[in-house]
Structures are given as C-alpha cells and as structure tokens.
TORBALUM-764421 format. One record per atom (N, C-alpha, C): x, y, z; residue in three letters. Coordinates in steps of 0.05 Angstrom, whole numbers, plus 5000, padded with zeros to 4 digits. Last residue first. Example, Ala and Ser with C-alpha at 12.3 -4.5 7.8 and 13.67 -1.06 7.14 Angstrom:
BEGIN
525749555142ser;527349795143ser;525850015157ser;526448865156ala;524649105156ala;526449345156ala;
END
This chain:
BEGIN
552550245604unk;552849955603unk;550349815578unk;556750805565unk;553350635586unk;553550395584unk;559851265544unk;559451075548unk;557351005563unk;562351775502unk;560451725525unk;559951425524unk;567051845459unk;565552045478unk;564352045500unk;572351565448unk;569651515455unk;569051785472unk;575851475387unk;575251615404unk;572751625416unk;577350745365unk;576051095361unk;575651185393unk;583050375364unk;581250475385unk;580450715375unk;585349995310unk;585650205329unk;583450345344unk;584249465284unk;585649505310unk;585849765321unk;580849675242unk;583149625236unk;585349585262unk;577549945299unk;577549945268unk;580249945257unk;574249845357unk;576949815346unk;576049835316unk;571250115421unk;570950085389unk;573250025372unk;571649865478unk;572650085459unk;571549895435unk;570649845554unk;569549795527unk;571050005506unk;570849945608unk;573549965593unk;573449975562unk;566349785637unk;567350155632unk;570450225612unk;563049365593unk;563949465608unk;565949805604unk;557149265559unk;558949365550unk;560749405588unk;551648975558unk;553748905571unk;557248965568unk;548949085499unk;548649065531unk;551648945533unk;547949685446unk;548249295459unk;547849295490unk;549650015402unk;548249955416unk;548149655411unk;554650585381unk;554250355386unk;552250225408unk;554251155338unk;552651045373unk;553250715358unk;558751645313unk;557051385312unk;555451275344unk;561452095272unk;559952095301unk;558451735300unk;565552025216unk;563052085234unk;562852005257unk;570751885194unk;569652095219unk;567552245228unk;567951545143unk;570051705160unk;569751865167unk;561151315146unk;562851475136unk;565251545147unk;556850825138unk;558150965158unk;560451085139unk;550450605122unk;553050575112unk;554650855130unk;545350595176unk;545850645147unk;549450635147unk;541750645223unk;542850385212unk;544250465183unk;539751315250unk;539551065222unk;541250885221unk;540851715282unk;540251495296unk;539851285280unk;542452205266unk;540152055255unk;540051825273unk;546952275291unk;545652475300unk;543152375285unk;550451825299unk;549751895327unk;547452115319unk;548251225262unk;549651515255unk;548551595285unk;549750575290unk;548050795275unk;549351045277unk;550249905305unk;551850145303unk;550350315290unk;546249375345unk;547049595318unk;548749795316unk;548949025384unk;545748985367unk;545749205345unk;553448665417unk;553048885397unk;550248885379unk;552948405479unk;552848375452unk;552548725436unk;555147975524unk;555748195511unk;554648215489unk;551447595545unk;551647835558unk;552948125553unk;546747355490unk;548947365505unk;550047595526unk;540847065486unk;542047355486unk;545247285499unk;539846375471unk;539746555486unk;541546885485unk;538146315393unk;539746285419unk;538746465445unk;533346125361unk;534246375374unk;536746325399unk;532345925300unk;532545765329unk;533946005343unk;527046025255unk;530046115267unk;529746005293unk;525145745186unk;525345675224unk;527445845230unk;521946095136unk;523846005146unk;522745985180unk;519546155068unk;518346095101unk;520945975116unk;517146625021unk;519846525035unk;518546475062unk;516146704952unk;514246694986unk;516246475000unk;515947134903unk;517446934915unk;515746934947unk;513847514873unk;513347244858unk;514147054880unk;510448104904unk;513047974891unk;512147714887unk;506048574916unk;506648254920unk;508448224901unk;507949284914unk;505349024906unk;506948754904unk;508949824940unk;509649584932unk;507949434931unk;511450574929unk;509150354940unk;510350054929unk;516051054957unk;515450774940unk;513050664951unk;511451674954unk;513551504962unk;513051234945unk;512451514889unk;513551644904unk;511651744930unk;512451034834unk;511451134852unk;512551314874unk;515450844788unk;515251134791unk;513451294816unk;513350254795unk;515050414783unk;513950694782unk;512849944857unk;511050034828unk;512850244830unk;517449364882unk;516549724872unk;514749764851unk;514348834906unk;516048994882unk;515049264877unk;516748354955unk;514648514940unk;516948684921unk;516147664979unk;517847964973unk;515848104957unk;512947435037unk;513947525012unk;515047715005unk;513147015098unk;512447245085unk;513147205045unk;513746705150unk;513446705127unk;512746985122unk;517046355209unk;516846605196unk;516446615169unk;518046145277unk;517346035244unk;516046305231unk;523046065324unk;520746285319unk;520646115279unk;523645755388unk;524545805360unk;522046025348unk;522345435431unk;523445685430unk;524145805406unk;519844925420unk;523044905432unk;524045195431unk;514945115397unk;515244905422unk;517944895435unk;515845595365unk;515145335357unk;515345335390unk;511446275349unk;513446135364unk;513245825362unk;510946545290unk;509646465308unk;512546275322unk;508647065241unk;510946925257unk;510046815280unk;507147225179unk;506247095201unk;508947015209unk;509147625139unk;505947605140unk;505247455168unk;514048015124unk;512847795136unk;509947795147unk;515648275067unk;514048325086unk;513748065097unk;521448615023unk;519948445039unk;518148445058unk;525748744975unk;524148834988unk;521948604999unk;531448264971unk;529648404963unk;527648514979unk;534947915000unk;536048154989unk;533948354973unk;530447735046unk;531947635030unk;533247915016unk;528547715120unk;527947725091unk;530147535077unk;528248225171unk;528147935160unk;527147955129unk;531448505226unk;530548505209unk;529848235191unk;529248445299unk;530548335273unk;529248465254unk;529748305372unk;528048515346unk;529648445322unk;527348095439unk;528348035412unk;527748245391unk;524648355474unk;526248165481unk;528448045463unk;523048915500unk;524048815471unk;525648575482unk;518049055549unk;520748975542unk;521248915518unk;512849175553unk;515349385564unk;517149255559unk;508548785550unk;509349015528unk;510449245536unk;507048445579unk;507148735588unk;507648885574unk;509948005556unk;507347965564unk;506148265564unk;515548245519unk;514348035537unk;511148175552unk;516548215452unk;516248305470unk;515048145492unk;520548015389unk;518348015411unk;518748145436unk;519348155316unk;519848195343unk;519048045360unk;521448105250unk;520247975272unk;521348065304unk;520348505196unk;522348435215unk;519748265230unk;521748685119unk;520948495140unk;522048525164unk;523149245084unk;524649035096unk;522348845123unk;524349735035unk;521949615048unk;523549295066unk;528949735018unk;527750045022unk;525749925037unk;533349255049unk;531449385023unk;529949695030unk;536249135094unk;537149085063unk;535849185041unk;538749125163unk;536849215137unk;537849165114unk;541148475187unk;540648745185unk;538348845161unk;539847905227unk;540148005200unk;538848275208unk;538847775281unk;540347565261unk;541047675233unk;539948175338unk;538548155313unk;539947925297unk;539248395392unk;540048095387unk;539248055360unk;535048925372unk;535748685399unk;536048465391unk;532949445341unk;533749185332unk;534849065360unk;527849955318unk;529649805341unk;529649525346unk;529350215258unk;527549995273unk;529749985296unk;531950565232unk;532250675264unk;530650505273unk;529550555177unk;533050515182unk;534050505214unk;523850335164unk;525750445178unk;528050355173unk;519850115141unk;521450255124unk;523350395143unk;517549395154unk;517749705160unk;519549815134unk;512548905166unk;514749045144unk;514849355161unk;511948345213unk;510848485193unk;512748715169unk;510748005276unk;512248035249unk;510548235230unk;511647905344unk;510648075319unk;511648115294unk;509647595398unk;511647545372unk;510047685352unk;510047565464unk;507747665443unk;509847735421unk;509747145520unk;510547315502unk;509047365474unk;507846745542unk;505446985544unk;506847215527unk;511046265545unk;511446445567unk;509746655567unk;509846005490unk;508745925515unk;508946095542unk;508346625458unk;510146385452unk;508846275491unk;502646885403unk;504046875434unk;505846655435unk;503347335351unk;502147105363unk;503947035393unk;500847745297unk;501247755327unk;500247435341unk;502648055240unk;501947815253unk;502847845284unk;503648585212unk;501748365204unk;501248155217unk;505449225230unk;504249015242unk;503048855223unk;508549695195unk;506049525197unk;506649245209unk;512250365193unk;511850115194unk;509050005198unk;515550865165unk;512950755161unk;513250425174unk;520851135191unk;519651085175unk;515950995178unk;523651195242unk;522551445235unk;520751395212unk;520750585280unk;522850745275unk;521451035262unk;517450125318unk;517450165295unk;520150385304unk;512050025360unk;513549875344unk;514949975319unk;508450255413unk;508950275381unk;511150125383unk;504049945465unk;506150055458unk;506950065423unk;499949795514unk;499849875487unk;503450005487unk;495349505566unk;498349595554unk;497749605528unk;490449455573unk;492949425593unk;494549505596unk;484449835556unk;487549765544unk;489849665569unk;478649555559unk;480149695577unk;482849585561unk;475049295524unk;473849515535unk;475949695552unk;474548675521unk;475848865496unk;474649125506unk;473348325554unk;470948525550unk;472248655530unk;478748315582unk;477748065570unk;475148125557unk;483248775563unk;482348635579unk;480548415565unk;488748835515unk;486148875525unk;485348685541unk;494949095488unk;492948775506unk;490748975515unk;497749275427unk;496049365445unk;494449065458unk;502049475386unk;501349275401unk;499549395423unk;503649815316unk;503149835348unk;502049585362unk;506750145267unk;506049965280unk;505649965307unk;504250685231unk;505950655253unk;504850325265unk;504050745159unk;503550835184unk;505350715209unk;504050575104unk;504050375129unk;503350485150unk;502450855045unk;503550925069unk;502750615090unk;500650494993unk;502650784992unk;503150745019unk;500949744999unk;499949974997unk;501750265002unk;
END
C-alpha cells in the first residue's frame, strides 16, 4: 500500500473495553504489524514490514537490506520489554505475513517478496513472486552483545563514513569498552552499560 503508518501492539482485557498495555513498534519510517502470536510464556511475537532504518533491533540475526524490509520482534507479556527484534527477508523488499513460536523456543516466519511500483513516490509495493518460509532457532542473548551501529545524529543504521560520529548499541559493555577499526580504538565521547 501507499503508506504503512505505525505498527503498534495493544493488550485488552477480556471484554475488549480496557487497554491493559500498549506500545508502538518501529522507527522513523512507516511500519506495519502483519501478525501477532504468543509463545508458551505469554510473550508476544510480532511480524510485519518496515521502511525504518532506525527500527529498534535487539539481538538481531539480520540487518536492514531494502527500502521495505520484513521484521520479527518479541515483547514481554506486559509489552514493556523488547526481548528480541530483527529485520527479516532476503535481498529484495520483503514483508513478514506470519511469525509464530515453536514449542522449543524458535520462531517460524513466512512472508513474501515485494516489487516496487515504477515511478511511485513515496515507494509503493505490490506482491512479488517469491514466498519465503523459515525457521529461526533463537539462542539466548549473550551477556555482551552488539545490536546495531547507527549514525549518532540521525540514529539510522546506514552505511557509515570516515570521521562520522556513531553510536554502538547493545548490552554488557564494560567501563573500559572500546570500538576498534582495523585494530585502532575510536575516540569515545560517552558510554553506558
């Protein structure tokens, strides 16, 4: 479609009259949730598509690769903690239509490639000719983890340039953590765990 809008997840009470928890899921661009499922712990698994270069990733197994990219994310039952989040697909524009938990802690996802409509501004996509299904076994997140490297000003995960200010996002960084490029430490402006 022309505009995806913003992806969100809401948890309602049994009568569907009170919102118990709600959150947006996305970045600076258009995002759309296509699928919601639960794992055995009650965590929420969301699949969809994004045009955001600043989509929140956590323990990702894939980076952004196209103007429109699929995503899979898992939130805790209260919708307050992102357990994992990753871009998904192959090298073409992609949309995740369904993402579901397996009994042993993995994720099964399915989606399709998408084809840009020529001349459409902003980009508009129509279904492509490939359907992709995949099982992803999610290992536990390591205590020291680099989730993404983004431009410090825009917060976008785009190609980086020499002398550009960057932000490395992840968890478990010690007080003496450094980023090395070709074995040379970069100047650190600030750091946090």
